[in-house]
C-alpha positions as CSV (number, residue, x, y, z in Angstrom):
1,X,63.4,18.8,10.6
2,X,61.5,22.1,10.6
3,X,63.2,23.7,7.7
4,X,65.6,23.0,4.8
5,X,67.3,25.9,3.0
6,X,64.7,28.3,4.4
7,X,61.8,26.2,3.3
8,X,59.1,25.2,5.8
9,X,58.8,21.5,6.2
10,X,56.9,21.3,9.5
11,X,53.6,22.9,8.6
12,X,51.7,24.6,11.4
13,X,49.8,27.8,11.4
14,X,50.6,31.5,11.1
15,X,50.7,33.1,14.5
16,X,49.3,36.3,13.2
17,X,46.3,35.3,11.0
18,X,46.1,31.5,11.7
19,X,46.5,30.5,8.0
20,X,47.9,27.1,7.4
21,X,51.7,27.1,6.7
22,X,53.2,24.8,4.0
23,X,55.9,24.8,1.4
24,X,54.0,27.2,-0.8
25,X,52.6,29.5,1.9
26,X,55.4,30.3,4.3
27,X,58.2,32.9,4.6
28,X,61.1,32.9,7.0
29,X,60.7,35.2,10.0
30,X,63.7,35.0,12.3
31,X,64.0,31.3,13.2
32,X,60.3,30.6,12.5
33,X,57.8,31.0,9.7
34,X,54.8,33.2,8.9
35,X,52.4,33.1,6.0
36,X,53.2,35.1,2.9
37,X,50.2,37.4,3.2
38,X,51.3,38.6,6.7
39,X,54.9,38.9,5.5
40,X,53.8,41.2,2.7
41,X,53.0,43.8,5.4
42,X,56.7,44.2,6.2
43,X,57.9,47.7,5.5
44,X,60.4,48.2,2.6
45,X,62.5,50.1,5.0
46,X,62.5,47.5,7.9
47,X,65.8,45.9,8.7
48,X,65.2,42.1,8.6
49,X,68.9,41.4,9.4
50,X,69.2,40.1,13.0
51,X,65.5,40.6,13.6
52,X,64.0,38.0,15.9
53,X,60.7,36.1,15.2
54,X,59.0,37.9,18.1
55,X,60.1,41.4,16.8
56,X,58.9,40.5,13.3
57,X,55.5,39.5,14.6
58,X,55.4,42.8,16.6
59,X,56.4,44.8,13.5
60,X,53.7,43.1,11.2
61,X,51.0,43.7,13.8
62,X,52.0,47.4,14.0
63,X,52.0,47.6,10.2
64,X,48.4,46.2,10.1
65,X,47.4,49.0,12.5
66,X,49.3,51.5,10.4
67,X,47.3,50.4,7.4
68,X,44.1,51.6,9.1
69,X,45.8,54.9,9.9
70,X,46.9,55.4,6.3
71,X,43.3,54.9,5.2
72,X,42.2,57.9,7.2
73,X,45.3,60.0,6.6
74,X,44.8,63.3,4.8
75,X,48.0,65.1,3.7
76,X,48.4,68.9,3.6
77,X,51.4,68.7,1.3
78,X,52.8,66.0,-1.1
79,X,56.2,65.8,-2.9
80,X,58.2,63.6,-5.2
81,X,58.2,62.0,-8.6
82,X,60.3,58.8,-8.2
83,X,59.0,58.1,-4.6
84,X,56.4,60.1,-2.8
85,X,56.1,61.7,0.6
86,X,52.9,63.1,2.1
87,X,53.0,65.3,5.2
88,X,50.4,66.5,7.7
89,X,52.3,68.8,10.1
90,X,49.1,69.6,12.1
91,X,48.7,65.9,12.9
92,X,52.5,65.3,13.2
93,X,52.5,62.4,10.7
94,X,53.9,61.7,7.3
95,X,53.5,58.8,4.8
96,X,56.2,57.5,2.4
97,X,54.9,55.6,-0.7
98,X,56.3,54.1,-3.9
99,X,53.2,55.4,-5.6
100,X,51.1,58.6,-5.7
101,X,48.2,56.4,-4.7
102,X,49.5,55.8,-1.1
103,X,46.4,54.0,0.1
104,X,46.7,51.2,-2.4
105,X,50.4,50.4,-2.0
106,X,52.8,49.2,0.7
107,X,53.1,52.6,2.3
108,X,54.6,53.6,5.6
109,X,53.2,56.1,8.1
110,X,55.4,57.6,10.8
111,X,55.3,60.3,13.5
112,X,57.3,63.4,12.9
113,X,58.4,63.2,16.6
114,X,60.2,59.9,15.8
115,X,62.6,61.7,13.4
116,X,66.2,61.9,14.6
117,X,67.5,63.6,11.5
118,X,66.2,64.7,8.1
119,X,68.7,65.9,5.5
120,X,68.7,66.9,1.9
121,X,71.4,65.1,-0.2
122,X,72.4,65.9,-3.8
123,X,74.4,63.2,-5.7
124,X,76.6,64.7,-8.4
125,X,77.8,62.7,-11.4
126,X,79.7,63.9,-14.5
127,X,80.1,62.3,-17.8
128,X,82.4,63.1,-20.7
129,X,80.7,64.4,-23.9
130,X,82.2,62.5,-26.8
131,X,81.5,62.2,-30.5
132,X,81.4,59.7,-33.3
133,X,83.5,60.6,-36.3
134,X,82.6,59.7,-39.9
135,X,84.0,56.2,-39.5
136,X,82.0,55.5,-36.3
137,X,84.9,55.9,-33.9
138,X,84.1,57.4,-30.5
139,X,86.5,60.3,-29.7
140,X,87.0,63.0,-27.1
141,X,86.9,66.7,-27.8
142,X,90.0,68.7,-27.0
143,X,89.7,70.1,-24.5
144,X,87.3,67.6,-22.9
145,X,83.7,68.7,-22.3
146,X,81.9,67.3,-19.3
147,X,78.1,67.0,-18.7
148,X,76.8,67.2,-15.1
149,X,74.0,65.1,-13.7
150,X,72.1,65.4,-10.4
151,X,69.9,63.2,-8.2
152,X,68.0,64.6,-5.2
153,X,67.4,62.5,-2.0
154,X,66.0,63.0,1.5
155,X,67.8,60.9,4.2
156,X,65.7,60.3,7.3
157,X,66.8,58.5,10.5
158,X,64.0,57.4,12.8
159,X,64.0,56.5,16.5
160,X,62.2,53.2,15.8
161,X,63.3,49.6,16.2
162,X,64.0,48.0,12.8
163,X,64.5,51.2,10.9
164,X,68.0,52.4,10.1
165,X,68.0,55.1,7.4
166,X,65.2,55.8,5.0
167,X,66.4,57.1,1.6
168,X,63.8,58.9,-0.4
169,X,64.6,59.7,-4.1
170,X,62.7,62.7,-5.4
171,X,63.5,62.9,-9.2
172,X,62.4,60.1,-11.5
173,X,65.2,60.8,-14.0
174,X,68.5,62.5,-13.7
175,X,68.5,66.2,-13.8
176,X,71.0,67.0,-16.6
177,X,69.3,69.6,-18.8
178,X,68.9,66.8,-21.4
179,X,72.5,67.1,-22.5
180,X,73.6,64.5,-25.0
181,X,76.8,62.7,-24.1
182,X,77.5,61.0,-27.5
183,X,77.2,63.2,-30.6
184,X,77.0,61.8,-34.1
185,X,79.4,63.7,-36.4
186,X,78.3,62.0,-39.7
187,X,76.2,65.0,-40.8
188,X,78.1,67.9,-39.4
189,X,81.6,69.1,-38.7
190,X,83.3,69.5,-35.3
191,X,83.0,73.3,-35.2
192,X,79.3,73.2,-36.0
193,X,78.7,70.5,-33.3
194,X,80.6,72.5,-30.7
195,X,78.7,75.6,-31.5
196,X,75.2,74.2,-31.9
197,X,75.2,71.2,-29.5
198,X,77.5,72.4,-26.8
199,X,77.7,76.2,-26.6
200,X,74.3,77.5,-27.5
201,X,72.3,74.5,-26.1
202,X,73.5,74.0,-22.6
203,X,77.0,75.5,-22.1
204,X,77.8,78.9,-20.9
205,X,80.2,80.4,-23.4
206,X,83.2,78.2,-23.9
207,X,83.3,76.6,-20.4
208,X,84.3,73.0,-20.5
209,X,81.3,71.8,-18.4
210,X,77.6,72.7,-18.0
211,X,77.4,72.6,-14.2
212,X,76.3,76.2,-13.8
213,X,73.7,75.9,-16.6
214,X,72.2,72.7,-15.2
215,X,72.0,74.3,-11.7
216,X,70.1,77.2,-13.2
217,X,67.6,74.9,-15.1
218,X,64.0,74.6,-14.1
219,X,64.3,70.9,-13.2
220,X,67.2,71.5,-10.8
221,X,65.5,74.4,-9.1
222,X,62.3,72.4,-8.8
223,X,63.8,69.5,-7.0
224,X,66.2,71.6,-4.9
225,X,63.2,73.7,-3.6
226,X,61.2,70.5,-3.1
227,X,63.9,69.0,-0.9
228,X,64.1,72.1,1.2
229,X,60.3,72.1,1.6
230,X,60.3,68.5,2.8
231,X,63.0,69.1,5.3
232,X,61.1,72.1,6.6
233,X,57.9,70.2,6.7
234,X,59.4,67.4,8.8
235,X,61.3,69.6,11.1
236,X,60.9,68.5,14.7
237,X,59.9,71.5,16.6
238,X,60.2,70.0,20.0
239,X,63.5,69.5,21.8
240,X,65.8,67.2,19.8
241,X,65.9,63.7,21.3
242,X,69.2,62.7,22.9
243,X,68.7,59.0,22.5
244,X,67.3,56.5,20.1
245,X,67.1,52.7,19.6
246,X,69.5,50.6,17.6
247,X,67.6,49.3,14.5
248,X,69.3,45.9,14.9
249,X,69.3,45.0,18.6
250,X,66.9,47.6,20.1
251,X,69.5,48.9,22.5
252,X,69.1,52.5,23.8
253,X,71.8,54.7,22.3
254,X,73.0,58.3,22.3
255,X,71.7,60.0,19.2
256,X,75.2,61.2,18.3
257,X,76.7,57.7,18.2
258,X,77.7,56.2,14.8
259,X,78.0,52.6,16.2
260,X,76.0,50.6,18.6
261,X,77.6,49.9,21.9
262,X,75.8,46.5,22.3
263,X,75.9,44.8,18.9
264,X,78.5,46.9,17.0
265,X,76.2,47.9,14.1
266,X,77.4,50.9,12.2
267,X,74.9,53.5,11.1
């Protein structure tokens, strides 16, 4: 018996670094095992599902080579506050990192030429603004008042085996103009709260939502501009590729397909 519930019982050595494999120092890679140190090189964006042992070994060795590239990488522009992206258009490369210190974390480096698509996405949420009355009961205003919240993302699709879609979040907290959504009424009346907390603070006149005001705020404009700059910085200036590889089975596909012809994966 080689394994039980994903635990290595057979021992052996890691194919990549030669380290001894045992119960405490082994991680599942396809149908085989590699040491935990080598498995720590796996990209956060790599699709492990359906990945064979051979392809996992290939991916880790590539990541080890990429680590050396990252050490010498010098960006000409950097963006982000939740996650970070560093771009060098002259070299045609970019790095994505969970930290501003991209050389010390599990960062990824890619070629701009491998980008199939790069798009800005803004997720919109809205939450009702309510109040607590003098008895502590939560109630709604009449008419209802809604607070808008925004998150900014960059969605990147790559023509690389094992990578489906990279989702990069730019803002570290929701862009909402710091609007409170639960107002304590113990110390003031409804009219004063409406006037002071809603109208003059973040609402335009007597509108029942603050969408326009938030979209005109400094934070919204900052991340909106940042997203546009990233898309422009990663723009592929060569002819758009007409085919790419399925991140699950490595089949060659038309870039416009939404589902793999071979394995049926949906993108």
